[in-house]
Structures are given as C-alpha cells and as structure tokens.
C-alpha positions in Angstrom: 77.5 86.7 142.7 76.4 89.1 140.0 77.6 92.6 139.2 78.2 94.9 136.3 79.8 92.9 133.4 83.4 93.4 132.6 84.1 95.7 129.6 85.7 94.1 126.6 87.6 95.5 123.7 85.8 96.5 120.5 87.5 93.8 118.5 85.7 90.7 119.8 86.8 88.7 116.8 90.2 87.8 118.1 90.4 84.6 120.0 93.2 85.6 122.3 91.0 88.5 123.7 88.1 86.1 124.5 90.4 83.7 126.3 91.9 86.5 128.4 88.4 87.8 129.3 87.3 84.2 130.5 90.5 83.9 132.6 89.7 87.2 134.2 86.1 86.2 135.0 87.3 83.0 136.6 89.8 84.8 138.7 87.2 87.3 139.8 84.8 84.6 140.8 87.4 82.9 142.9 88.3 86.2 144.5 84.8 86.9 145.5 84.3 83.4 147.0 87.5 83.8 149.0 86.3 87.1 150.4 82.9 85.5 151.4 84.6 82.6 153.1 86.9 85.0 155.0 83.8 86.8 156.3 81.6 83.6 157.0 84.1 81.3 158.7 84.9 83.4 161.7 81.1 83.9 162.3 80.5 80.2 162.0 83.3 79.3 164.4 82.0 81.8 167.0 78.5 80.3 166.8 79.8 76.7 166.9 81.9 77.6 169.9 78.9 78.9 171.7 76.9 75.7 170.9 79.9 73.6 171.9 80.1 75.4 175.2 76.4 74.5 175.9 77.0 70.8 175.0 80.1 70.7 177.2 78.3 72.2 180.2 75.4 69.8 179.6 77.4 66.6 179.2 79.4 67.5 182.3 76.1 67.3 184.2 76.2 70.9 185.4 72.4 71.2 184.8 71.8 68.2 187.1 73.7 69.9 189.9 72.0 73.3 189.6 68.6 74.2 191.0 65.9 75.2 188.6 66.7 78.9 189.0 70.4 78.2 188.3 69.5 76.3 185.2 67.3 79.1 183.9 70.1 81.7 184.5 72.8 79.5 183.0 70.7 78.8 179.9 70.0 82.5 179.6 73.7 83.4 179.6 74.4 80.8 176.9 71.5 82.1 174.9 73.0 85.7 175.1 76.4 84.4 174.0 74.9 82.5 171.2 72.9 85.5 170.0 76.1 87.7 170.1 78.0 85.2 168.0 75.1 85.2 165.6 75.3 88.9 164.9 78.2 88.6 162.3 76.0 86.1 160.4 73.2 88.5 160.3 75.5 91.3 159.0 77.1 89.1 156.4 77.0 90.6 152.8 78.1 89.2 149.4 81.4 90.7 148.1 81.0 93.0 145.0 82.9 93.0 141.7 85.0 95.9 142.7 86.0 94.1 145.9 86.9 91.1 143.9 89.0 93.1 141.4 90.8 94.9 144.2 91.6 91.5 145.8 93.0 90.3 142.4 95.2 93.3 142.1 96.4 92.9 145.7 97.0 89.2 145.7 98.5 89.1 142.1 101.0 91.9 142.8 101.0 93.1 139.2 101.8 96.8 138.6 99.2 99.4 137.4 96.2 97.5 138.9 95.4 95.5 135.8 92.2 93.9 137.2 90.7 97.2 138.2 91.7 98.7 134.8 89.6 96.3 132.9 86.5 97.5 134.8 87.4 101.2 134.4 85.7 103.5 131.8 87.1 106.3 129.5 86.9 109.7 131.2 87.1 111.8 128.0 84.4 112.3 125.4 83.8 109.4 123.0 84.3 111.6 119.9 88.1 111.9 120.6 89.3 109.1 118.3 92.9 109.3 119.4 92.0 109.0 123.1 89.6 106.1 122.4 92.3 104.3 120.4 94.8 104.7 123.1 92.3 103.4 125.7 91.5 100.3 123.7 95.2 99.6 123.3 95.7 100.0 127.0 92.8 97.6 127.8 94.0 95.0 125.3 97.4 95.0 126.9 95.8 94.7 130.3 93.7 91.7 129.3 96.8 90.0 128.0 98.2 90.3 131.6 94.8 89.0 133.1 96.0 85.4 132.6 98.5 86.0 135.5 95.8 87.2 138.0 95.3 85.0 141.1 92.5 85.0 143.8 94.8 83.4 146.4 93.9 81.2 149.4 91.2 82.5 151.8 92.7 83.9 155.0 90.0 84.2 157.8 92.7 85.2 160.3 91.1 83.3 163.2 94.3 83.7 165.2 93.8 87.4 165.4 90.2 86.9 166.6 91.1 84.1 169.1 94.6 84.6 170.3 94.3 82.0 173.1 92.9 79.2 170.9 89.7 78.8 173.1 88.0 77.2 170.1 90.5 74.3 170.3 89.9 73.9 174.0 86.1 73.8 173.5 86.6 71.1 170.8 88.7 68.9 173.1 86.2 69.2 176.0 83.4 68.4 173.6 85.0 65.1 172.6 85.9 64.2 176.1 82.4 65.0 177.6 80.7 63.1 174.7 82.3 59.9 175.8 82.0 60.7 179.5 78.2 61.3 179.4 77.6 57.9 177.8 73.9 56.9 177.5 72.8 59.9 179.5 73.6 62.5 176.8 70.1 63.3 175.9 68.8 63.3 179.5 71.6 65.7 180.6 70.8 68.0 177.7 67.1 68.0 178.4 67.8 68.8 182.1 68.8 72.3 181.0 65.2 73.0 180.0 63.6 71.6 183.2 62.6 74.8 184.9 60.0 73.4 187.3 59.7 75.7 190.2 60.7 78.7 188.1 58.1 78.6 185.4 54.6 77.8 186.6 53.6 74.3 185.4 50.5 73.5 183.5 47.6 72.7 185.7 47.1 69.0 184.9 47.9 65.6 186.3 47.7 62.0 185.0 47.0 59.1 187.4 47.1 55.5 186.4 46.3 52.3 188.3 45.6 48.7 187.8 42.5 47.2 189.4 42.7 43.4 189.8 39.5 41.4 189.5 37.4 41.4 192.7 37.7 37.7 193.3 41.5 38.0 193.8 41.0 40.1 196.9 44.1 42.2 195.9 44.3 45.9 196.3 44.8 48.2 193.3 48.3 48.8 192.0 49.2 52.5 191.7 51.4 53.3 188.7 53.9 56.1 188.6 51.9 59.3 187.8 52.8 61.9 185.2 52.4 65.0 187.3 54.2 68.3 186.7 57.1 68.7 189.1 57.6 65.0 189.6 60.3 62.8 188.0 59.0 60.8 185.1 59.7 57.1 185.1 59.7 56.3 181.4 59.6 52.5 181.7 58.3 50.1 184.4 57.2 46.5 184.6 54.4 45.0 186.7 53.0 41.5 187.3 49.2 41.6 187.6 46.4 39.0 187.6 44.9 38.3 184.2 41.7 40.1 183.7 42.9 43.3 185.5 41.7 46.7 184.3 44.2 49.5 183.6 42.8 52.9 184.2 44.6 56.1 182.9 42.9 59.3 184.0 43.9 62.9 183.2 42.7 66.0 185.0 42.9 69.5 183.7 43.7 68.5 180.2 41.5 67.3 177.3 42.5 64.2 175.5 45.1 61.6 176.3 47.1 59.5 173.8 47.5 56.0 175.1 48.7 53.1 172.8 48.2 49.5 173.9 50.0 46.5 172.5 50.0 42.8 173.0 47.4 41.4 175.5 46.5 44.9 176.7 43.3 45.9 174.8 40.8 48.7 175.0 38.0 48.0 177.5 34.8 49.7 176.4 32.2 50.8 178.9 33.0 51.1 182.6 31.8 53.6 185.1 31.5 57.2 184.0 34.6 59.3 185.0 34.2 62.3 187.3 33.5 65.7 185.8 36.5 67.5 184.4 38.5 64.3 183.8 39.2 62.2 180.8 39.7 58.4 181.3 40.8 55.4 179.2 40.4 51.8 180.4 42.2 48.8 179.1 41.9 45.1 179.9 45.0 43.1 180.7 44.4 39.6 179.5 47.9 38.6 178.5 51.4 40.0 178.5 51.6 43.4 176.8 52.4 47.1 177.3 50.7 50.5 177.4 52.4 53.7 176.3 51.4 57.3 177.2 52.5 59.8 174.5 52.8 63.5 174.3 52.9 64.3 178.0 56.5 64.1 179.2 59.6 64.7 177.2 59.6 61.0 176.4 57.0 58.4 176.0 56.0 56.6 179.2 55.6 52.8 178.9 54.2 50.3 181.4 54.9 46.7 180.7 52.5 44.1 182.2 53.0 40.4 182.8 49.5 38.8 183.1 49.5 36.0 185.7 46.8 33.5 184.6 44.2 32.3 187.1 45.0 28.6 187.8 42.1 26.1 188.3 41.6 25.0 191.9 42.6 21.6 193.1 40.6 19.4 195.4 41.2 15.8 196.7 40.1 13.6 199.5 42.2 14.0 202.6 41.2 10.5 203.7 38.6 7.8 202.7 35.0 8.7 203.3 33.6 7.6 206.6 30.1 6.6 207.6 28.6 8.0 210.7 26.5 5.9 213.2 23.2 7.0 211.7 24.5 6.4 208.1 25.5 10.0 207.3 28.5 10.4 205.0 31.5 12.3 206.3 33.9 13.6 203.7 37.3 15.1 204.6 39.0 16.9 201.7 41.8 19.4 201.0 41.5 22.2 198.5 43.9 24.8 197.1 43.6 27.8 194.8 45.7 30.9 194.0 42.9 33.3 194.8 40.4 31.2 196.8 37.8 28.6 196.2 34.3 30.1 195.8 32.3 26.9 196.0 32.7 23.1 196.0 30.4 20.1 195.7 30.4 16.4 195.6 28.8 14.6 192.6 27.9 11.0 192.2 27.4 8.8 189.1 26.3 5.2 188.5 28.8 2.7 187.6 28.4 1.0 184.2 25.3 -1.1 184.3 25.9 -4.6 183.0 23.2 -6.9 181.7 21.3 -7.5 178.6 18.3 -5.4 179.6 18.7 -1.7 180.1 17.5 -0.3 183.4 15.1 2.6 183.7 16.0 4.4 186.9 13.6 6.8 188.5 16.2 8.9 190.2 19.6 10.4 189.3 22.6 10.1 191.7 22.7 12.8 194.3 25.0 15.8 194.6 25.5 18.2 197.5 27.6 21.3 198.3 30.7 21.0 200.4 31.5 23.1 203.4 34.5 25.4 202.7 37.1 25.7 205.5 36.7 29.4 205.3 35.4 32.0 202.9 37.6 32.1 199.7 39.7 29.2 200.9 43.2 29.4 199.3 44.6 26.3 201.1 42.9 24.3 203.7 41.2 21.1 204.8 37.4 20.9 205.1 34.9 18.4 206.4 31.3 17.9 205.4 28.8 15.5 206.9 25.8 14.8 204.7 22.9 12.5 205.4 22.0 10.8 202.2 20.2 7.8 203.8 16.8 9.1 202.6 17.9 9.1 199.0 16.5 6.1 197.0 20.0 5.2 195.8 21.4 4.8 199.3 23.2 1.4 199.5 24.1 1.5 195.8 27.7 1.4 194.5 28.5 4.9 193.0 31.5 6.8 191.7 32.1 10.1 193.6 33.9 13.1 192.2 34.6 16.3 194.2 34.4 19.6 192.2 35.9 22.9 193.3 35.2 26.2 191.4 36.8 29.6 191.9 35.2 33.0 191.3 36.5 33.2 187.8 34.7 30.0 186.8 37.8 27.7 186.7 36.9 24.2 187.8 39.0 21.5 189.4 38.0 17.9 189.9 39.3 15.2 192.2 40.1 11.6 191.1 37.0 9.4 191.0 36.3 7.4 194.1 34.1 4.3 194.2 32.1 3.8 197.3 28.8 2.3 198.4 26.5 5.2 199.2 25.8 5.0 203.0 22.3 3.8 204.0 20.5 4.0 207.3 20.6 0.8 209.3 17.2 -0.7 209.8 17.0 -3.3 212.5 13.4 -4.4 212.3 12.9 -7.0 209.6 9.8 -5.5 208.1 11.4 -2.0 207.8 14.5 -3.6 206.3 12.5 -5.5 203.7 10.5 -2.5 202.7 13.6 -0.4 202.2 15.1 -3.2 200.0 12.0 -3.2 197.7 12.1 0.6 197.6 15.7 0.6 196.4 14.9 -2.0 193.7 12.0 0.1 192.4 14.1 3.3 192.4 16.8 1.6 190.3 14.5 0.2 187.7 10.9 1.1 187.1 10.4 -2.1 185.1 10.5 -4.3 188.2 7.1 -3.0 189.3 5.4 -6.5 189.1 8.1 -8.0 191.4 7.7 -5.1 193.9 3.9 -5.7 193.9 4.4 -9.4 194.7 6.8 -8.6 197.5 4.5 -6.0 199.0 1.6 -8.5 198.9 3.8 -11.1 200.6 4.8 -8.6 203.4 1.1 -8.2 204.3 0.4 -11.9 204.7 -0.8 -13.1 208.1 -1.0 -9.6 209.7 -2.1 -11.0 213.0 1.4 -12.6 213.3 3.8 -10.2 211.4 2.0 -6.8 211.4 -0.1 -6.7 214.5 -0.4 -2.9 214.4 -3.4 -1.9 212.3 -1.8 1.4 211.2 1.2 -0.3 209.7 -0.8 -3.0 207.9 -3.2 -0.4 206.4 -0.2 1.7 205.4 1.4 -1.2 203.5 -1.8 -2.1 201.8 -2.2 1.5 200.8 1.3 1.5 199.3 0.4 -1.7 197.4 -2.7 -0.2 195.8 -0.9 3.1 195.0 1.8 1.1 193.2 -0.8 -0.9 191.3 -2.5 2.3 190.1 0.8 4.1 189.2 1.0 4.9 185.5 3.8 7.4 185.2 7.2 7.9 186.7 6.0 10.7 188.9 3.4 8.2 190.4 6.2 5.7 191.0 8.3 8.4 192.8 5.4 9.1 195.1 5.2 5.4 195.9 9.0 5.4 196.6 8.6 8.4 199.0 5.7 6.7 200.8 7.7 3.5 201.2 10.5 5.4 203.0 8.1 7.1 205.3 6.5 3.8 206.2 9.9 2.2 206.9 10.9 5.0 209.2 7.6 4.8 211.0 8.0 1.1 211.5 11.6 1.5 212.8 11.4 4.7 214.8 7.8 5.3 215.7 7.3 9.0 216.5 11.0 9.7 216.7 11.5 9.5 213.0 9.5 12.7 212.1 11.2 14.6 215.0 14.6 13.5 213.8 13.9 14.5 210.2 12.7 17.9 211.4 15.9 18.2 213.5 18.1 17.5 210.5 16.2 20.0 208.3 16.7 22.7 211.0 20.4 21.9 211.2 20.8 22.1 207.4 19.0 25.4 207.2 21.2 26.9 209.9 24.3 25.5 208.2 23.4 27.1 204.9 22.7 30.4 206.6 26.1 30.4 208.2 27.7 29.5 204.9 26.2 32.5 203.1 26.9 34.9 206.0 23.2 35.6 206.8 22.2 38.5 209.0 21.8 38.3 212.8 18.0 38.3 212.6 17.9 35.3 210.3 20.5 33.4 212.4 18.5 34.0 215.5 15.3 32.8 213.8 16.9 29.6 212.5 18.6 29.0 215.9 15.2 29.2 217.6 13.8 26.8 215.1 16.7 24.4 215.7 16.1 24.8 219.5 12.4 23.9 219.1 13.2 20.9 216.8 15.8 19.7 219.3 13.2 19.9 222.1 10.7 18.0 220.0 13.2 15.3 219.3 14.2 14.9 222.9 10.5 14.6 223.9 9.9 12.0 221.2 13.0 10.1 222.3 11.8 10.1 225.9 8.4 8.8 224.9 10.0 6.0 222.9 12.2 5.1 225.8 9.1 4.8 228.1 7.6 2.4 225.6 10.7 0.1 226.0 11.3 0.0 229.8 13.6 -3.0 229.3 16.2 -0.8 227.7 16.3 1.5 230.7 17.3 -1.5 232.9 20.6 -1.9 231.0 23.6 -0.6 232.9 25.4 2.4 231.5 29.0 2.4 230.5 31.2 4.0 233.2 32.7 6.3 230.6 29.3 7.6 229.5 28.8 11.3 230.2 25.3 12.5 230.6 24.0 15.3 228.3 21.4 17.5 229.9 19.0 19.7 227.9 20.7 22.7 229.5 24.0 21.6 227.9 22.4 21.6 224.5 20.8 25.0 225.2 24.1 26.4 226.2 25.7 25.2 223.0 23.0 26.8 220.9 23.4 30.1 222.9 27.1 30.0 222.3 26.6 29.3 218.6 24.3 32.3 218.3 26.8 34.5 220.2 29.7 33.5 217.9 27.6 34.3 214.9 26.7 37.7 216.1 30.3 38.6 216.9 31.3 37.7 213.3 33.1 34.5 214.0 31.1 32.4 211.6 33.8 29.9 211.2 33.7 28.9 214.9 29.9 28.9 214.7 30.0 26.4 211.8 32.4 24.2 213.8 30.2 24.2 216.8 27.2 23.3 214.7 29.1 20.3 213.3 29.9 19.3 216.8 26.3 19.6 217.8 25.2 17.5 214.7 27.7 14.8 215.7 26.3 14.7 219.2 22.7 14.5 218.1 23.5 11.6 215.7 25.3 9.7 218.4 22.5 10.4 220.7 20.1 8.7 218.3 22.2 5.6 218.4 21.7 5.4 222.2 17.9 5.0 221.9 16.2 1.6 221.9 16.8 -0.6 218.9 20.0 1.3 218.2 22.2 -1.8 218.5 21.4 -5.2 216.8 24.1 -7.1 218.8 23.6 -8.4 222.3 27.3 -8.5 223.1 27.8 -4.8 223.6 28.0 -5.1 227.4 30.7 -7.7 227.2 32.6 -5.7 224.6 32.3 -2.6 226.8 33.5 -4.6 229.9 36.5 -5.9 228.0 37.5 -2.4 226.9 36.9 -1.1 230.4 39.2 -3.9 231.9 41.9 -3.0 229.3 41.6 0.7 230.1 41.9 -0.1 233.8 45.1 -2.2 233.2 46.6 0.6 231.2 46.0 2.9 234.1 47.5 0.5 236.6 50.5 -0.1 234.3 51.1 3.6 234.1 51.0 3.9 238.0 53.3 0.9 238.3 55.8 2.5 235.9 55.8 5.7 237.9 56.4 3.9 241.1 59.3 1.9 239.5 60.9 5.1 238.2 60.7 6.7 241.6 62.1 3.6 243.3 65.1 3.7 240.9 65.7 7.4 241.8 65.7 6.4 245.5 68.1 3.5 245.0 70.6 5.7 243.1 70.4 8.3 245.9 71.0 5.6 248.5 74.0 4.3 246.5 75.5 7.7 246.4 75.2 8.0 250.1 76.7 4.5 250.6 73.5 3.1 252.0 71.9 -0.2 250.9 68.8 -0.9 253.0 66.5 -3.9 253.2 63.6 -1.5 252.4 64.7 -1.2 248.7 64.7 -4.9 248.2 61.2 -5.2 249.7 60.0 -2.4 247.5 61.4 -4.1 244.4 59.8 -7.3 245.4 56.4 -5.7 245.8 56.7 -4.0 242.4 57.6 -7.4 240.9 54.5 -9.0 242.4 52.3 -6.2 241.1 53.8 -6.6 237.6 53.2 -10.3 237.7 49.6 -9.9 238.7 49.0 -7.4 236.0 50.5 -9.7 233.4 48.3 -12.6 234.6 45.2 -10.4 234.2 46.2 -9.4 230.7 46.7 -13.1 229.7 43.3 -13.9 231.1 41.7 -11.1 229.0 43.5 -12.4 225.9 42.0 -15.8 226.5 38.5 -14.4 226.9 38.9 -12.5 223.6 40.0 -15.6 221.8 37.0 -17.5 223.1 34.7 -14.8 221.9 36.0 -15.1 218.3 38.5 -12.2 218.1 41.3 -14.6 217.3 44.9 -14.2 218.3 45.2 -10.9 216.6 43.3 -8.2 218.4 42.6 -6.5 215.1 40.0 -9.2 214.6 41.6 -10.4 211.3 41.6 -14.1 212.1 42.5 -15.0 208.6 45.5 -12.7 208.5 46.5 -12.5 212.1 49.2 -15.2 212.0 51.6 -13.2 210.1 51.0 -9.9 211.9 52.3 -8.7 215.3 50.0 -9.0 218.3 50.1 -5.7 220.2 48.6 -7.2 223.4 50.8 -10.2 223.1 53.8 -7.9 222.8 52.6 -6.1 225.8 52.6 -9.3 227.8 56.1 -10.1 226.7 57.3 -6.6 227.7 55.6 -7.1 231.1 57.5 -10.4 231.5 60.8 -8.6 230.8 59.9 -5.9 233.3 59.1 -8.6 235.9 62.5 -10.1 235.4 64.3 -6.8 235.6 62.5 -6.0 238.9 63.6 -9.3 240.3 67.2 -8.4 239.5 66.8 -5.0 241.1 67.4 -3.2 237.7 64.8 -0.4 237.9 66.0 1.4 234.7 65.6 -1.6 232.5 62.2 -2.3 234.1 61.0 1.2 233.3 61.9 0.8 229.6 60.1 -2.5 229.4 57.0 -1.1 231.1 57.0 1.8 228.7 57.0 -0.6 225.7 54.1 -2.5 227.4 52.1 0.7 227.8 52.6 1.6 224.1 51.6 -1.9 223.0 48.5 -1.9 225.2 47.3 1.5 223.9 47.7 0.3 220.3 46.0 -3.0 221.1 43.1 -1.2 222.7 42.5 0.9 219.7 42.7 -2.1 217.4 40.4 -4.1 219.7 37.7 -1.3 219.5 37.9 -1.4 215.7 37.8 -5.2 215.6 34.6 -5.2 217.7 32.9 -2.8 215.4 33.9 -4.9 212.3 32.8 -8.2 213.9 29.4 -6.7 214.6 29.0 -6.1 210.9 28.0 -2.5 211.3 30.6 -0.9 209.0 29.4 0.7 205.9 32.7 1.2 204.2 35.7 3.0 205.7 35.3 4.7 209.0 32.8 4.1 211.8 29.6 2.3 211.3 26.3 2.6 213.0 25.5 0.9 216.3 26.6 1.6 219.8 30.4 2.1 219.9 32.5 1.4 223.0 34.9 4.0 221.7 35.5 5.3 218.2 38.9 5.3 216.6 39.2 9.1 217.0 38.7 8.9 220.8 35.1 10.2 221.1 32.3 8.9 223.2 28.9 8.0 221.7 27.9 11.7 221.9 30.9 12.9 220.0 32.9 14.2 223.0 36.6 13.4 223.7 37.2 10.4 226.0 39.6 11.8 228.7 39.6 8.9 231.2 40.9 6.2 228.9 44.6 6.5 228.2 44.5 4.9 224.7 42.2 7.5 223.1 43.4 10.6 221.4 42.0 14.0 222.4 40.2 15.2 219.2 38.2 18.0 220.9 37.1 20.9 218.7 38.9 24.1 219.4 36.5 27.0 219.8 37.9 30.5 220.2 37.8 31.9 223.7 36.0 34.9 225.0 39.0 37.1 224.5 39.2 36.2 220.8 35.5 36.9 220.4 35.8 40.3 222.0 38.8 41.2 219.9 37.0 40.2 216.7 34.0 42.3 217.8 36.2 45.4 218.3 37.8 44.9 214.9 34.4 44.7 213.3 33.2 47.8 215.1 36.2 49.8 214.0 35.8 48.7 210.4 32.2 49.7 210.3 33.1 53.1 211.9 35.8 53.8 209.2 33.5 52.6 206.4 31.0 55.3 207.5 33.6 58.1 207.2 33.0 59.4 203.6 36.1 61.7 203.7 38.4 58.7 203.5 40.0 57.8 200.1 37.8 55.7 197.8 40.4 53.0 197.6 40.4 52.6 201.3 36.6 52.5 201.5 36.5 49.8 198.8 39.1 47.7 200.7 37.1 48.0 204.0 33.9 47.0 202.1 35.6 43.9 200.8 36.7 43.0 204.3 33.1 43.5 205.7 31.6 41.2 203.0 33.1 38.2 204.8 31.1 39.1 208.0 
C-alpha cells in the first residue's frame, strides 16, 4: 500500500518526533489492511459458498439422477451464481492513505482528528512566519498524540450480509456429503459435466478385441469399447490363451495412446488396417495389462491373465494287439486343452549287447496314428498298421507314442517293449528265407553267413524247390548278394528276399494283397486330411478295383487247392458276397460326401479288418490240423449254453405256475411231473458238460480251460464251477424248489460263458499263433472280442460280446448334410460380420 508520505515537522533532529511518526505509520498500515480484509472477506465467503453449494449438490448425487439436459441447466445456474459472487472480487480496490487516516480517527476516538491533521497542509502563504510557526506547533502536538492511535479489529459485518447464516448451513452439508459420497466423490463431480445427448459428441469410436490363436478354436473376445455416449468401464480383467493378439482400433481420430506392461508387448506387422482407422496390436504372452490414455475422463485398463498351452498327453489304452495277418493294432487315449493336431508311433532298438557292434541296414519304423477326430481334445483312438514287410519285423523294439498340438507342444507316452509283429509264413522255404532276410537287415556284416544259407536252400532243387521259377529266383538273389558292394545294394537284396518269400507263400495272391493294402492306406490318408469328393471317389474306385483283383487271385488260389474246399465250414461262418463289399464301399463314399468323415474312417477300418480275416480263410492260412475239433468243442459248448438258458426259462415259468397254484389252494400231479422232467434235462446237460471236459483234458487243455496247465491247480475252473452249479440246480429241482434252481442255473450260465471265452483264448495260445498280446494269426473259432473270422459280431453264441461298429443312420447323415449346406450358404453372404464369416470358415475347414 503506497500513498503520499506523511508530512513531518521541520525539526527532524528530535528523537521523540521520529518515534511518533513511526508509530503513526504503523497504525496507518494496520488500518489500511483492516479495511482491505473487510472488503475481501465477504467476497471470498460468497464465492466459497457458491463452490460449496456445487460440491454439496454433486456429492448428494443430484447429477446422477438428472438427465443430461438437467445437468446442463443445473450447472449453468451454479455458474451464474458463482459469477455473481465473483463480481465483488473484480471490483475490489486497495484502501488509500486518507481512508486509513479516517479509520484511525474513527477507531481511536481522539478529538480534533489527529491522524488526518498530520496529513493536512497549511492553507495560508508560506511567507507568514507566525502562521507557519503556529502550524508546526500544532503538528508537533498532534504527533505526540499519534502514539495513542489504533487501527482496530477488522469487522467484515457478515451478519448484515447473511442474516440467516446460510454459509454455516452450506458448511455443515459440505462436511456431511463429503463422508456420504465415499469413494464416489470424483465420479459424482465428473457426472455434472457429462452432457452426452445435449452436446454433440465427437465423431470417433474405439474398438478393442482379443483374437486367440487359430489352433485354440476359440472365438474373439470383445472388450468394452470407448465410444461416446456409452459408459466407460475403467478396469476389467480377462483370461485368454497365451499367444493371443490384442487389437485396439480407433475410427475418426488420429493417434491412440496405449501403454502395455508385463507380458503384453507390441506386436509389429499384422494386416493393414482399413482406411480411416488407426490400429495398435499387442501380443499377450504372459500376465500383463494394457492401458488406453487420453480418451475418457480416466485411463481405461484391461488386465490379462495368459493361460499357457499345456503339452498333450498320450498313453496306451491297452496292450498292443496282433491281427491275424500280423498287422499291429494300437489302442490309445489322448488329451489336450485345445486339441491334438497329429500323433505318431516311433520305435527304437533296445541296447545291443555283444563285443561286436552291429551295422544295421534299416532304422526302426514309425508311422502316424489315426486321431479319434479332428483336433481331438479328449478321446480314444485305434490304428491298425501292417509292419510285416519291414525288415525289422519280429525284432524286440521299444515303442513310444508321440502327440503334438498345433502350437508345437509335444507329449510322449511311457516306453513299451514289444516284439514287432511279423507275418506268419507256414511254408518252410519261405520261413527260412525271411529269417535270413531279418539277419541281413540287422547286421550287414553277416553277409558271408547269409550267402552260405542261400546256397544251402538251393540244394537238391528236384526235392525241395521243384518249381523252376522259385529256384531261379533264389539263385538270382544269391548272385545279387555276392555282387553287392554298398549298403544300397544290400537293401535291394533284402527287398528281393521279401518278394520271393511272399511269392513262395502266397503265389499270385501276395501281389494282389499288397495292392489292396496300398489302396486302403491311400484312402485312409485322404480321409485323414479331409480330401475333396473327387479325390475320395477316385481312391474308392481304386480300392474297389484292388479288392476285385484280390478276390479273383484268391479264387484262383483256391482252385489250385481243391482239398481245402472239401473242408466243412463252421456253422457260425457267415458268407461275404462281392455285393456286400461293394455296398460297404458305396456307403463309405456316401458318408464321405456328406461330410461325415469320422464314420467313413470307422467303416474303412471295419473293411480292413474283414479283408485281413478273409486272407486267413484262404488255403495255408492255418498250420494246425486240430481246427475242426476245436471248432466242434466250441460249438458244443455254445449249444449247451443255449440249452441251459432255455432250461432256466422253463424252470422260472414253472416256479411262477406253482406259486399261482398254491395261492389257489391247488397242488396237482402235473407240477411234480414237470419238475421231474426239468431235473432229468438238467442231469443230461450236466453229463454232457462233464464229457466235454474230459475230451478237453485228453486234448491237452488241462483241468483249467484257460490252457494254463502249469498254473491251473490254484485257479478256479469256470466250467467245473458250472458243473457244480448244475448239480445244485438238479438237487433243487428234485426238492421242488424252483427259485433256488433258477439261481443255481444262472450261476451255471455265467460260468459257462466265462469258460467258453477262456477256452477260445486257450486254443489260440496252444496253437502257438500269438505274437504278443491280443489275437494271433491263424483261423480263429472266435476272438475274445466276439467277432467272426471276417471281423463281424457273433450273434448266435451267447458267450460273445457284441462289438459291432456303430455307423450313423440315414437321418444323421441327412441332418449333417443340411447343416453343411446352411453353413456354405451363410459363408457366401458377404454382408455378414467378418467375425461370423471367420467362425463359419473355421467350421467348414473340418469338412
């Protein structure tokens, strides 16, 4: 505060005058500050009251209740009130010296206005010495009284301006609503400025989505968009597969500020965004977050939890089985979070012991496994692979199953030791040639020994190799092996040895069978990769032609061996006509065209099993001459099971009749006669079973029908238990107790069924045709899975399980065809959203 300085007396030398002048200056300064505060404080209180009123209304949540237009009007009213209260601040001026002196005179209460007098000037001329002297004396006396001047306490007089104390009410409401609003204080305040619907929003939008990797088969995840007029979700959390791509796209606005942290990193490249848009892409490899800044009132943060892709698991569902012709059947189960893309079986040699290191010509085989379905997540599959032509067939190997998903993760099964199945050769010359072939394939250093063996096999051709073509072929192999210098030459010899052995064993059937297997494998691979209809039709025609050639060659071979045609057929044998095979191929082709590739693959497996079993029915397919007796024993046992079932039904019905007669008070002679007849029939059936057991023991199956003579003493005998149960039933029938007889007959039936299954397995093992676990080659009376030699379910025998293959009916096929047609129709409609078109395209890829 500056103004004209206070006048002072001429005698400045006196100390008391200087002191009085300083006291006056201090009092004047205080007076001016008091006046300024009395002017400033009411204006500040008014402005603070207007701001407090806005906060009270906001924290009460009034803006949340009002529509956008109400918010705009309310905020405008408060703005006007605030502007009106700001006017006194704009008109505020600093107090002058005269105003300060007047306040000193008024507050101090001293007579003759001493403070104002000090600042006055002499009105007369300065040359009047007497007047000047009197004026100086007056000023000096006034300065002496200046020590008593007081500025006083500022008095803004707010009570006069606010007689109802509204400012106190606003303060109380401000404190109360502050605590009532809690954590929503800022949101309630910002709601006052949300005028969407009143003020036209900016023409922009932000879309964000997460695209999972294609192999997961999951649809994109749409994130909350930042669009004008929509509520903004400032924080959200999502669980997505690792490797997903976050896409943030803005339209109608240049530039977008996105910050990524943690496992969310910038992903360079990617498809070019549409015109007029700006796009940022991020890769989600681990847990992290992405924040969009500068768009909404607050930053928008998306938190991502990356779910890692687990490695698939694969394991054997049961031990590998050997098919009649030596093919290896693998049953396995696999599991993966997003689906197994491919699987295979690999083999490795066991540790070779010995002082001399072998030099094998071939590596162990490996082959792909059939998936239960495309992108299998959890299922059980089965693969039948013919490895009998591989040079290492018959060698002990270690097998490992490997499953791999689309991301490249790999899972392995536990190693399994097995003897690689080999084709059974029944002719001695072919069997000997295959043995030498295996030895040469395992170690090229044994070439001299193989030459000696080949030379021995061609001795006395008039006795051992009467056919000139076979003799000349063996001699040709001998001289080719003699001239072999490299490993490739030796492999050619190994291949020729296999061809010669097959020719010796099969004649013309061998080539036709090989062509048939090749056609089956080509069709299987085409179904696996979802080939087109034209390719499936072409391969099906090739398979049909190969099947016809095989049947013709088989018929020619049968005509060369008329003694085999004289053998009686099993009563359970069901004839397969060429028309039946043609119908199966037509059905397979129809299933493939309709998109049901899974059913087509199952039907192809059934057809392969039938053809392999059919090969075992040709001449030379069984090395044992006891097949007819074995078949007769099984047939007799099946007939007894059937008769025991009928006897049990008659006993149950007789018991019902006897209870009804007792309720009526009747007891006739007919019931006793019926029970006597049932007892005789049960005794005759028991005698027949004992006779069959005696025949089985004489033929070397021992007491235990499992054929385990060395272990049968400590194990239960199912057929023996059946005989005991029959004896109990016979005794109950003699006593007239039908209920007890029915229970005993039921136990006898269960034991006979189990004994029949064990007997069939024992017959196979005693022939020596097993090649490890499962069925072995040779003619089978009945397999353990209840199939006849052509792979079809045995329905007449009551001890066999029905293991028929379930093929979808015509209604299922038509429904699948309609679904495919509708998907293709929708895929051709370009006006549909791109996300929907991408999803339909992924569905159609499986077909």
